[in-house]
KEKE-3310 file (N, C-alpha, C; in steps of 0.2 Angstrom, whole numbers, plus 5000, padded with zeros to 4 digits):
npx = (5408:5407:5410:5400:5389:5387:5383:5371:5364:5363:5355:5343:5339:5335:5323:5310:5310:5311:5299:5291:5295:5291:5277:5278:5283:5273:5263:5268:5269:5274:5288:5305:5322:5331:5323:5321:5334:5336:5327:5331:5344:5340:5333:5343:5353:5347:5344:5357:5361:5353:5356:5368:5365:5356:5366:5374:5364:5362:5372:5369:5355:5347:5336:5325:5323:5321:5309:5299:5301:5295:5282:5282:5287:5276:5265:5269:5270:5257:5250:5255:5251:5237:5235:5239:5230:5218:5221:5221:5207:5201:5193:5199:5208:5203:5213:5231:5241:5252:5266:5279:5277:5270:5278:5290:5306:5303:5292:5297:5308:5301:5295:5306:5312:5302:5303:5316:5317:5318:5332:5338:5335:5342:5355:5356:5357:5369:5378:5382:5390:5406:5407:5411:5403:5403:5406:5395:5384:5387:5386:5372:5366:5370:5364:5351:5349:5351:5340:5329:5329:5327:5315:5306:5307:5301:5288:5284:5280:5270:5261:5258:5251:5240:5235:5227:5223:5234:5241:5233:5236:5249:5248:5242:5252:5262:5255:5255:5269:5271:5263:5269:5282:5278:5272:5283:5291:5282:5280:5292)
npy = (5249:5241:5246:5241:5239:5252:5258:5250:5255:5268:5267:5261:5271:5281:5276:5280:5293:5292:5286:5297:5307:5302:5304:5318:5321:5317:5326:5338:5349:5342:5339:5344:5338:5346:5351:5339:5336:5347:5345:5332:5337:5345:5336:5327:5334:5337:5324:5320:5328:5325:5312:5316:5326:5318:5309:5318:5322:5309:5307:5312:5312:5301:5293:5301:5305:5293:5289:5297:5299:5292:5295:5309:5309:5302:5310:5322:5317:5313:5324:5332:5323:5322:5336:5336:5327:5334:5345:5338:5335:5347:5358:5362:5377:5394:5403:5401:5389:5392:5385:5386:5390:5379:5368:5373:5378:5378:5369:5357:5355:5353:5341:5334:5334:5328:5315:5311:5309:5296:5294:5303:5296:5284:5290:5293:5280:5276:5284:5276:5266:5262:5272:5280:5294:5305:5300:5290:5299:5307:5296:5292:5305:5306:5294:5297:5308:5303:5294:5302:5310:5301:5297:5308:5310:5298:5300:5310:5303:5295:5306:5310:5300:5298:5311:5325:5319:5313:5320:5317:5303:5304:5310:5299:5290:5297:5297:5283:5280:5286:5279:5266:5269:5272:5260:5251:5255:5254:5240:5235)
npz = (5161:5145:5128:5119:5128:5132:5120:5117:5128:5124:5113:5119:5127:5118:5112:5116:5113:5099:5096:5100:5091:5079:5080:5081:5068:5060:5063:5058:5044:5030:5034:5032:5029:5035:5046:5052:5056:5065:5075:5079:5084:5095:5103:5105:5112:5124:5129:5131:5141:5152:5158:5164:5173:5181:5186:5193:5203:5208:5216:5228:5231:5226:5229:5230:5217:5209:5214:5209:5195:5184:5185:5183:5169:5163:5166:5159:5146:5144:5145:5134:5123:5124:5121:5108:5102:5104:5096:5084:5082:5081:5070:5053:5054:5047:5044:5041:5050:5062:5060:5065:5078:5084:5082:5086:5094:5108:5110:5104:5114:5126:5123:5121:5133:5141:5136:5140:5154:5159:5155:5164:5176:5173:5174:5187:5192:5187:5194:5205:5200:5192:5179:5164:5163:5155:5142:5141:5141:5129:5119:5121:5118:5104:5098:5101:5093:5080:5080:5082:5071:5061:5065:5064:5050:5046:5052:5043:5032:5037:5040:5028:5023:5032:5034:5041:5053:5058:5068:5079:5080:5083:5095:5102:5102:5110:5122:5124:5125:5137:5145:5144:5150:5163:5167:5166:5176:5187:5187:5188)
capx = (5404:5410:5408:5394:5384:5386:5379:5365:5361:5361:5349:5338:5337:5332:5317:5304:5311:5310:5292:5288:5297:5286:5271:5279:5284:5266:5259:5271:5267:5279:5295:5311:5327:5334:5319:5322:5340:5335:5323:5336:5349:5337:5331:5349:5357:5343:5345:5364:5362:5349:5360:5373:5361:5354:5372:5376:5359:5362:5378:5366:5348:5344:5329:5319:5321:5318:5302:5294:5303:5290:5276:5284:5287:5270:5261:5271:5268:5250:5247:5257:5247:5230:5235:5240:5224:5214:5222:5219:5200:5198:5192:5204:5207:5203:5220:5236:5243:5259:5270:5285:5275:5268:5284:5296:5311:5300:5288:5302:5312:5297:5294:5312:5313:5298:5305:5322:5317:5321:5339:5339:5335:5348:5361:5356:5359:5376:5382:5384:5395:5411:5405:5413:5397:5403:5406:5389:5380:5388:5383:5365:5364:5371:5359:5344:5350:5350:5334:5324:5330:5324:5308:5303:5306:5296:5282:5282:5277:5264:5257:5255:5246:5234:5232:5227:5222:5241:5242:5230:5240:5255:5246:5241:5259:5265:5252:5257:5276:5271:5260:5274:5287:5275:5271:5289:5293:5278:5280:5299)
capy = (5247:5241:5250:5238:5240:5259:5259:5248:5259:5274:5266:5260:5278:5285:5273:5284:5299:5290:5286:5304:5310:5299:5308:5325:5322:5316:5332:5343:5349:5339:5341:5343:5335:5351:5351:5333:5337:5352:5341:5327:5340:5347:5330:5324:5338:5336:5317:5319:5332:5323:5307:5319:5329:5312:5307:5323:5321:5303:5307:5314:5312:5296:5290:5306:5306:5287:5288:5301:5300:5289:5299:5315:5307:5300:5317:5327:5314:5312:5331:5333:5318:5325:5342:5334:5324:5340:5349:5334:5335:5353:5359:5366:5385:5398:5406:5396:5387:5394:5379:5388:5390:5372:5364:5377:5375:5376:5363:5351:5355:5351:5334:5330:5334:5323:5308:5310:5308:5290:5295:5306:5290:5280:5294:5292:5273:5276:5287:5271:5262:5266:5273:5286:5297:5309:5295:5288:5305:5308:5291:5293:5310:5304:5289:5300:5313:5299:5291:5307:5313:5296:5297:5314:5308:5292:5303:5313:5298:5294:5312:5311:5294:5299:5317:5329:5315:5311:5323:5312:5297:5306:5311:5293:5288:5300:5294:5276:5280:5288:5273:5261:5271:5271:5252:5248:5257:5251:5233:5233)
capz = (5156:5139:5123:5117:5133:5131:5113:5118:5132:5120:5109:5123:5130:5112:5109:5117:5109:5092:5095:5100:5085:5073:5081:5079:5061:5057:5064:5055:5037:5026:5037:5027:5032:5040:5051:5056:5059:5070:5080:5082:5088:5101:5107:5107:5117:5130:5131:5133:5147:5158:5162:5168:5179:5185:5189:5199:5208:5211:5221:5234:5232:5221:5231:5228:5209:5207:5216:5205:5188:5180:5186:5179:5162:5161:5166:5153:5139:5144:5143:5127:5119:5124:5117:5100:5100:5104:5089:5078:5082:5080:5063:5050:5054:5041:5043:5041:5056:5063:5061:5069:5085:5086:5081:5087:5099:5115:5109:5104:5120:5131:5121:5122:5141:5144:5134:5143:5161:5160:5155:5171:5181:5172:5176:5195:5194:5185:5199:5209:5197:5189:5173:5161:5162:5149:5136:5141:5139:5122:5115:5122:5114:5097:5097:5101:5087:5074:5080:5081:5064:5057:5067:5060:5043:5046:5053:5037:5028:5041:5040:5021:5022:5036:5033:5047:5059:5060:5074:5084:5080:5086:5102:5105:5102:5116:5128:5124:5127:5144:5149:5144:5155:5169:5168:5167:5183:5192:5187:5189)
cpx = (5408:5407:5401:5388:5382:5382:5372:5361:5358:5355:5342:5335:5334:5326:5311:5304:5310:5302:5288:5290:5293:5280:5272:5280:5278:5262:5262:5269:5273:5286:5300:5316:5330:5330:5320:5329:5340:5332:5328:5341:5346:5336:5338:5353:5353:5344:5352:5365:5359:5353:5365:5370:5359:5360:5374:5371:5360:5368:5375:5359:5344:5337:5324:5318:5318:5311:5297:5296:5298:5284:5276:5283:5280:5265:5263:5269:5261:5247:5249:5253:5240:5230:5235:5233:5218:5215:5220:5211:5197:5198:5198:5203:5207:5210:5225:5239:5251:5264:5276:5283:5274:5273:5290:5301:5307:5296:5292:5306:5308:5296:5300:5314:5308:5300:5312:5322:5320:5329:5342:5340:5341:5355:5361:5359:5367:5380:5384:5388:5400:5410:5408:5406:5397:5402:5398:5384:5381:5385:5375:5363:5365:5366:5352:5344:5348:5343:5328:5324:5326:5316:5304:5302:5301:5289:5279:5278:5270:5259:5254:5250:5240:5231:5232:5226:5229:5243:5239:5233:5246:5254:5245:5248:5263:5262:5254:5264:5275:5268:5265:5280:5284:5274:5278:5292:5289:5279:5287:5303)
cpy = (5246:5245:5247:5240:5248:5261:5256:5252:5266:5273:5264:5267:5282:5282:5277:5290:5298:5290:5293:5308:5308:5303:5315:5326:5321:5322:5338:5343:5348:5342:5340:5340:5340:5352:5345:5333:5341:5348:5336:5331:5342:5341:5327:5327:5337:5329:5316:5323:5328:5317:5311:5323:5323:5310:5311:5322:5315:5302:5309:5313:5307:5294:5294:5306:5299:5286:5292:5302:5298:5293:5306:5314:5306:5306:5321:5324:5314:5319:5333:5329:5321:5331:5340:5331:5329:5344:5345:5334:5341:5354:5363:5374:5388:5401:5400:5395:5389:5388:5380:5388:5383:5367:5367:5374:5373:5370:5357:5350:5352:5343:5331:5329:5328:5316:5307:5309:5301:5290:5298:5300:5286:5284:5293:5285:5273:5279:5282:5266:5266:5266:5279:5290:5302:5305:5293:5293:5306:5303:5291:5299:5309:5299:5292:5305:5309:5296:5296:5310:5308:5296:5302:5313:5302:5295:5307:5309:5296:5300:5312:5305:5296:5306:5321:5325:5312:5314:5319:5306:5298:5307:5304:5289:5290:5297:5287:5275:5281:5282:5267:5263:5270:5264:5249:5249:5254:5243:5231:5232)
cpz = (5149:5134:5120:5122:5133:5125:5114:5123:5129:5116:5113:5126:5124:5110:5110:5114:5102:5091:5095:5094:5079:5074:5079:5071:5057:5058:5061:5047:5033:5029:5032:5032:5037:5046:5056:5060:5065:5076:5083:5086:5095:5106:5110:5112:5124:5133:5133:5140:5153:5161:5167:5174:5183:5189:5195:5204:5212:5216:5228:5236:5227:5223:5230:5221:5207:5209:5212:5197:5183:5180:5182:5172:5160:5161:5160:5147:5138:5142:5136:5122:5119:5120:5110:5098:5099:5097:5083:5077:5080:5072:5060:5051:5048:5039:5044:5048:5057:5065:5066:5077:5088:5086:5082:5092:5106:5115:5109:5110:5125:5129:5123:5129:5143:5142:5137:5151:5163:5160:5161:5176:5180:5175:5184:5196:5192:5190:5204:5207:5194:5182:5170:5159:5156:5142:5135:5138:5132:5117:5115:5117:5106:5094:5096:5095:5081:5074:5079:5074:5060:5059:5064:5053:5042:5047:5047:5033:5031:5040:5033:5020:5025:5036:5040:5053:5061:5066:5080:5085:5084:5094:5106:5106:5109:5122:5129:5127:5135:5148:5149:5150:5162:5171:5169:5174:5188:5193:5189:5194)
residu = (UNK:UNK:UNK:UNK:UNK:UNK:UNK:UNK:UNK:UNK:UNK:UNK:UNK:UNK:UNK:UNK:UNK:UNK:UNK:UNK:UNK:UNK:UNK:UNK:UNK:UNK:UNK:UNK:UNK:UNK:UNK:UNK:UNK:UNK:UNK:UNK:UNK:UNK:UNK:UNK:UNK:UNK:UNK:UNK:UNK:UNK:UNK:UNK:UNK:UNK:UNK:UNK:UNK:UNK:UNK:UNK:UNK:UNK:UNK:UNK:UNK:UNK:UNK:UNK:UNK:UNK:UNK:UNK:UNK:UNK:UNK:UNK:UNK:UNK:UNK:UNK:UNK:UNK:UNK:UNK:UNK:UNK:UNK:UNK:UNK:UNK:UNK:UNK:UNK:UNK:UNK:UNK:UNK:UNK:UNK:UNK:UNK:UNK:UNK:UNK:UNK:UNK:UNK:UNK:UNK:UNK:UNK:UNK:UNK:UNK:UNK:UNK:UNK:UNK:UNK:UNK:UNK:UNK:UNK:UNK:UNK:UNK:UNK:UNK:UNK:UNK:UNK:UNK:UNK:UNK:UNK:UNK:UNK:UNK:UNK:UNK:UNK:UNK:UNK:UNK:UNK:UNK:UNK:UNK:UNK:UNK:UNK:UNK:UNK:UNK:UNK:UNK:UNK:UNK:UNK:UNK:UNK:UNK:UNK:UNK:UNK:UNK:UNK:UNK:UNK:UNK:UNK:UNK:UNK:UNK:UNK:UNK:UNK:UNK:UNK:UNK:UNK:UNK:UNK:UNK:UNK:UNK:UNK:UNK:UNK:UNK:UNK:UNK)
# end
């Protein structure tokens, strides 16, 4: 693979994470740049690890992963999206919401993992071609870091414009990303 192809692959792998980050940023209460950078780092690291894991798995068991990757991604994103929609429909609580729990490491990591299943599948495919997997993984991770950071900050603007219902919009975005992943794999 040439450098341009690797860079394009990196941005292609980060698009679903970008969409999810917009939803997350909209659901957060006025996220600051440091929170966006943190989310970008979490997503980026996960997105960089998954193609390497896929590459390793592809050396022995590619047919099993490729059969289920789109269903796993769809199921995780559907569940997360429905949860966000549910939270957007609930009335405002009397006590303050624990932002650290709702948008903490575990919540971001689960969202990051659910949007990186396609990178796992790409890693499986790369196991059969002569590709510097470490370079590809680093580029995917850096592209995802940049796109998620930008997505969180764009989501902040969306959250300010739409208010509390922004979390519902974020949920619909996650479900849409999952549906697109499923459609692309079934049609493809």
